[in-house]
OpenMM code with the backbone's topology and positions (N, CA, C; nanometers):
from openmm import Vec3, app, unit

residues = "UNK UNK UNK UNK UNK UNK UNK UNK UNK UNK UNK UNK UNK UNK UNK UNK UNK UNK UNK UNK UNK UNK UNK UNK UNK UNK UNK UNK UNK UNK UNK UNK UNK UNK UNK UNK UNK UNK UNK UNK UNK UNK UNK UNK UNK UNK UNK UNK UNK UNK UNK UNK UNK UNK UNK UNK UNK UNK UNK UNK UNK UNK UNK UNK UNK UNK UNK UNK UNK UNK UNK UNK UNK UNK UNK UNK UNK UNK".split()
positions = [
    Vec3(2.7623, -0.5647, -0.1122),
    Vec3(2.8240, -0.4532, -0.0767),
    Vec3(2.7244, -0.3740, 0.0156),
    Vec3(2.7938, -0.2825, 0.0994),
    Vec3(2.7054, -0.2004, 0.1895),
    Vec3(2.7394, -0.0488, 0.1776),
    Vec3(2.6455, 0.0397, 0.1953),
    Vec3(2.6680, 0.1743, 0.1825),
    Vec3(2.5607, 0.2642, 0.2362),
    Vec3(2.5670, 0.4032, 0.2060),
    Vec3(2.4666, 0.4877, 0.2627),
    Vec3(2.4239, 0.5695, 0.1420),
    Vec3(2.2985, 0.6044, 0.1445),
    Vec3(2.2388, 0.6754, 0.0439),
    Vec3(2.2875, 0.8186, 0.0523),
    Vec3(2.3441, 0.8835, -0.0530),
    Vec3(2.3986, 1.0262, -0.0500),
    Vec3(2.2934, 1.1209, -0.0731),
    Vec3(2.2111, 1.0805, -0.1824),
    Vec3(2.0773, 1.1434, -0.2104),
    Vec3(1.9966, 1.0552, -0.3139),
    Vec3(1.8515, 1.1095, -0.3086),
    Vec3(1.7678, 1.0224, -0.4037),
    Vec3(1.6561, 1.1258, -0.4305),
    Vec3(1.6336, 1.1482, -0.5641),
    Vec3(1.5195, 1.2124, -0.6165),
    Vec3(1.4119, 1.1248, -0.6286),
    Vec3(1.2949, 1.1442, -0.5465),
    Vec3(1.1807, 1.0563, -0.5722),
    Vec3(1.1094, 1.0769, -0.6816),
    Vec3(1.0990, 1.1987, -0.7222),
    Vec3(1.0318, 1.2331, -0.8484),
    Vec3(1.0944, 1.1888, -0.9863),
    Vec3(1.2185, 1.1940, -0.9736),
    Vec3(1.3013, 1.1399, -1.1057),
    Vec3(1.3368, 0.9968, -1.0966),
    Vec3(1.3339, 0.9332, -0.9726),
    Vec3(1.3459, 0.8101, -0.9533),
    Vec3(1.4868, 0.7553, -0.9538),
    Vec3(1.5989, 0.8504, -0.9192),
    Vec3(1.7418, 0.8021, -0.9095),
    Vec3(1.8182, 0.8673, -0.7994),
    Vec3(1.9318, 0.8340, -0.7676),
    Vec3(2.0114, 0.8876, -0.6776),
    Vec3(2.1491, 0.8173, -0.6697),
    Vec3(2.2269, 0.8437, -0.5740),
    Vec3(2.3666, 0.7810, -0.5556),
    Vec3(2.3687, 0.7346, -0.4127),
    Vec3(2.4580, 0.6332, -0.4012),
    Vec3(2.5028, 0.5557, -0.2811),
    Vec3(2.6470, 0.5891, -0.2645),
    Vec3(2.6890, 0.5964, -0.1497),
    Vec3(2.8231, 0.6007, -0.1044),
    Vec3(2.8762, 0.4728, -0.0577),
    Vec3(2.9527, 0.3936, -0.1304),
    Vec3(2.9925, 0.2695, -0.0721),
    Vec3(3.0792, 0.2672, 0.0554),
    Vec3(3.0511, 0.1806, 0.1607),
    Vec3(3.1423, 0.1693, 0.2693),
    Vec3(3.2826, 0.1438, 0.2366),
    Vec3(3.3164, 0.0589, 0.1375),
    Vec3(3.4419, 0.0265, 0.1075),
    Vec3(3.5108, 0.1393, 0.0385),
    Vec3(3.4559, 0.2551, 0.0002),
    Vec3(3.5128, 0.3695, -0.0630),
    Vec3(3.5048, 0.3590, -0.2089),
    Vec3(3.5639, 0.4380, -0.2968),
    Vec3(3.5699, 0.4393, -0.4413),
    Vec3(3.4467, 0.5260, -0.4772),
    Vec3(3.4239, 0.5231, -0.6168),
    Vec3(3.3327, 0.6123, -0.6873),
    Vec3(3.1799, 0.5820, -0.6172),
    Vec3(3.1149, 0.6947, -0.6271),
    Vec3(2.9711, 0.6818, -0.5769),
    Vec3(2.9144, 0.5910, -0.6765),
    Vec3(2.7905, 0.5143, -0.6284),
    Vec3(2.7206, 0.4406, -0.7241),
    Vec3(2.5803, 0.4825, -0.7432),
    Vec3(2.5483, 0.4964, -0.8829),
    Vec3(2.4146, 0.5257, -0.9259),
    Vec3(2.3076, 0.4140, -0.8973),
    Vec3(2.1913, 0.4782, -0.8625),
    Vec3(2.0883, 0.3804, -0.8315),
    Vec3(1.9590, 0.4337, -0.8951),
    Vec3(1.8748, 0.3510, -0.9564),
    Vec3(1.7610, 0.3562, -0.9983),
    Vec3(1.6368, 0.3019, -0.9184),
    Vec3(1.5036, 0.3505, -0.9200),
    Vec3(1.4152, 0.3153, -0.8249),
    Vec3(1.3766, 0.1669, -0.8639),
    Vec3(1.3991, 0.1393, -0.9874),
    Vec3(1.3724, -0.0071, -1.0320),
    Vec3(1.4329, -0.1143, -0.9695),
    Vec3(1.5618, -0.0825, -0.8963),
    Vec3(1.6401, -0.1657, -0.8374),
    Vec3(1.6246, -0.1735, -0.6790),
    Vec3(1.5255, -0.1046, -0.6357),
    Vec3(1.5043, -0.1054, -0.4942),
    Vec3(1.4046, -0.2037, -0.4613),
    Vec3(1.4508, -0.3099, -0.3774),
    Vec3(1.3480, -0.4108, -0.3397),
    Vec3(1.2514, -0.3693, -0.2394),
    Vec3(1.1218, -0.4166, -0.2483),
    Vec3(1.0334, -0.3790, -0.1358),
    Vec3(0.8849, -0.3727, -0.2036),
    Vec3(0.8017, -0.3541, -0.1020),
    Vec3(0.6547, -0.3465, -0.1422),
    Vec3(0.6147, -0.1834, -0.1485),
    Vec3(0.5318, -0.1498, -0.2224),
    Vec3(0.4912, -0.0076, -0.2392),
    Vec3(0.5785, 0.0678, -0.3249),
    Vec3(0.5777, 0.1915, -0.2836),
    Vec3(0.6717, 0.2981, -0.3587),
    Vec3(0.8005, 0.2734, -0.3323),
    Vec3(0.8864, 0.2462, -0.4318),
    Vec3(1.0383, 0.2295, -0.4265),
    Vec3(1.1065, 0.3405, -0.4272),
    Vec3(1.1633, 0.3986, -0.2953),
    Vec3(1.2303, 0.5183, -0.2860),
    Vec3(1.3365, 0.4971, -0.1719),
    Vec3(1.4282, 0.5851, -0.1607),
    Vec3(1.5317, 0.5680, -0.0805),
    Vec3(1.5406, 0.7132, -0.0212),
    Vec3(1.6001, 0.7320, 0.1162),
    Vec3(1.6138, 0.8366, 0.1861),
    Vec3(1.7597, 0.8554, 0.2059),
    Vec3(1.7956, 1.0066, 0.2050),
    Vec3(1.9295, 1.0412, 0.2479),
    Vec3(1.9770, 0.9876, 0.3895),
    Vec3(2.0879, 0.9208, 0.3783),
    Vec3(2.1342, 0.8653, 0.5093),
    Vec3(2.1025, 0.7261, 0.5379),
    Vec3(2.0183, 0.6691, 0.4618),
    Vec3(1.9513, 0.5398, 0.4754),
    Vec3(2.0711, 0.4446, 0.4375),
    Vec3(2.0933, 0.3275, 0.5190),
    Vec3(2.1828, 0.2287, 0.5025),
    Vec3(2.1134, 0.1229, 0.3953),
    Vec3(2.1938, 0.0732, 0.3002),
    Vec3(2.1684, -0.0329, 0.1962),
    Vec3(2.2546, -0.1264, 0.1916),
    Vec3(2.2041, -0.2321, 0.1262),
    Vec3(2.3025, -0.3479, 0.0831),
    Vec3(2.2743, -0.3567, -0.0586),
    Vec3(2.3746, -0.3817, -0.1621),
    Vec3(2.3508, -0.3841, -0.3036),
    Vec3(2.4584, -0.4654, -0.3623),
    Vec3(2.4238, -0.5023, -0.4949),
    Vec3(2.5318, -0.5512, -0.5843),
    Vec3(2.5771, -0.4236, -0.6775),
    Vec3(2.6782, -0.4440, -0.7391),
    Vec3(2.7384, -0.3486, -0.8313),
    Vec3(2.7472, -0.4065, -0.9633),
    Vec3(2.7053, -0.3230, -1.0788),
    Vec3(2.7323, -0.3703, -1.2226),
    Vec3(2.8162, -0.2327, -1.2680),
    Vec3(2.9327, -0.2696, -1.3257),
    Vec3(3.0200, -0.1742, -1.3883),
    Vec3(2.9790, -0.1495, -1.5114),
    Vec3(2.9486, -0.0314, -1.5718),
    Vec3(2.9011, 0.0110, -1.6948),
    Vec3(3.0141, 0.1275, -1.7552),
    Vec3(2.9867, 0.1540, -1.8792),
    Vec3(3.0667, 0.2688, -1.9349),
    Vec3(3.0554, 0.3951, -1.8605),
    Vec3(2.9162, 0.4211, -1.8072),
    Vec3(2.8903, 0.5561, -1.7420),
    Vec3(2.9500, 0.5405, -1.5948),
    Vec3(2.9891, 0.4296, -1.5372),
    Vec3(3.0212, 0.4092, -1.4039),
    Vec3(2.9501, 0.3039, -1.3332),
    Vec3(2.9751, 0.2810, -1.2016),
    Vec3(2.9140, 0.1776, -1.1224),
    Vec3(2.7549, 0.2097, -1.1092),
    Vec3(2.6760, 0.0879, -1.1273),
    Vec3(2.5425, 0.1090, -1.1064),
    Vec3(2.4975, 0.0104, -0.9919),
    Vec3(2.4025, 0.0549, -0.8964),
    Vec3(2.3461, -0.0497, -0.7988),
    Vec3(2.2440, -0.1403, -0.8736),
    Vec3(2.2565, -0.2752, -0.8239),
    Vec3(2.1452, -0.3586, -0.8641),
    Vec3(2.1055, -0.4356, -0.7328),
    Vec3(1.9740, -0.4854, -0.7253),
    Vec3(1.9147, -0.5553, -0.6090),
    Vec3(1.9451, -0.4767, -0.4860),
    Vec3(1.8989, -0.3504, -0.4685),
    Vec3(1.9206, -0.2743, -0.3580),
    Vec3(1.8178, -0.3222, -0.2394),
    Vec3(1.8794, -0.3477, -0.1461),
    Vec3(1.7911, -0.3804, -0.0100),
    Vec3(1.8249, -0.3027, 0.1037),
    Vec3(1.7009, -0.2471, 0.1542),
    Vec3(1.7240, -0.1445, 0.2773),
    Vec3(1.7497, -0.2169, 0.4021),
    Vec3(1.8489, -0.1731, 0.4654),
    Vec3(1.8914, -0.2471, 0.5992),
    Vec3(1.8107, -0.1960, 0.6942),
    Vec3(1.7762, -0.3010, 0.7902),
    Vec3(1.6914, -0.2640, 0.8964),
    Vec3(1.7556, -0.1592, 0.9848),
    Vec3(1.6774, -0.0729, 1.0577),
    Vec3(1.7352, 0.0177, 1.1442),
    Vec3(1.7877, -0.0373, 1.2634),
    Vec3(1.8992, 0.0333, 1.3168),
    Vec3(1.9669, -0.0026, 1.4420),
    Vec3(1.9215, 0.0724, 1.5392),
    Vec3(1.9076, 0.0101, 1.6572),
    Vec3(1.8799, 0.0952, 1.7784),
    Vec3(1.9987, 0.1811, 1.8198),
    Vec3(1.9709, 0.3081, 1.8487),
    Vec3(2.0760, 0.3847, 1.9207),
    Vec3(2.0849, 0.3789, 2.0576),
    Vec3(1.9828, 0.3137, 2.1236),
    Vec3(1.9848, 0.2969, 2.2734),
    Vec3(1.9206, 0.1636, 2.3042),
    Vec3(1.9589, 0.1141, 2.4252),
    Vec3(1.9125, -0.0178, 2.4620),
    Vec3(1.7475, -0.0193, 2.4814),
    Vec3(1.6906, -0.1157, 2.4527),
    Vec3(1.5346, -0.1422, 2.4588),
    Vec3(1.5189, -0.1613, 2.6206),
    Vec3(1.4349, -0.0781, 2.6875),
    Vec3(1.4257, -0.0616, 2.8236),
    Vec3(1.3615, -0.1988, 2.8777),
    Vec3(1.3013, -0.2766, 2.7882),
    Vec3(1.2487, -0.4118, 2.8375),
    Vec3(1.3670, -0.5179, 2.8415),
    Vec3(1.4663, -0.4886, 2.7818),
    Vec3(1.5908, -0.5743, 2.7872),
    Vec3(1.6886, -0.5421, 2.8957),
    Vec3(1.6613, -0.4447, 2.9636),
    Vec3(1.7604, -0.4122, 3.0819),
    Vec3(1.7367, -0.4781, 3.2112),
] * unit.nanometer
topology = app.Topology()
chain = topology.addChain("A")
for resn in residues:
    res = topology.addResidue(resn, chain)
    for name in ("N", "CA", "C"):
        topology.addAtom(name, app.Element.getBySymbol(name[0]), res)
């Protein structure tokens, strides 16, 4: 599943993702963010993740940060 980080509190280590497919916002904890170093997310960041449904609502599992996309062409490729 893909989505966009709505907000993430780095001090508390959690936040929410808005899924591209719609539906409920998905809770995410820093322990589920893959990567080296300090695991945090930034508002507006694109992510790929799996979802586990719990009594409290959907939770993100195995969150992977998507590479940034270019907004303009690379001048070397023109």
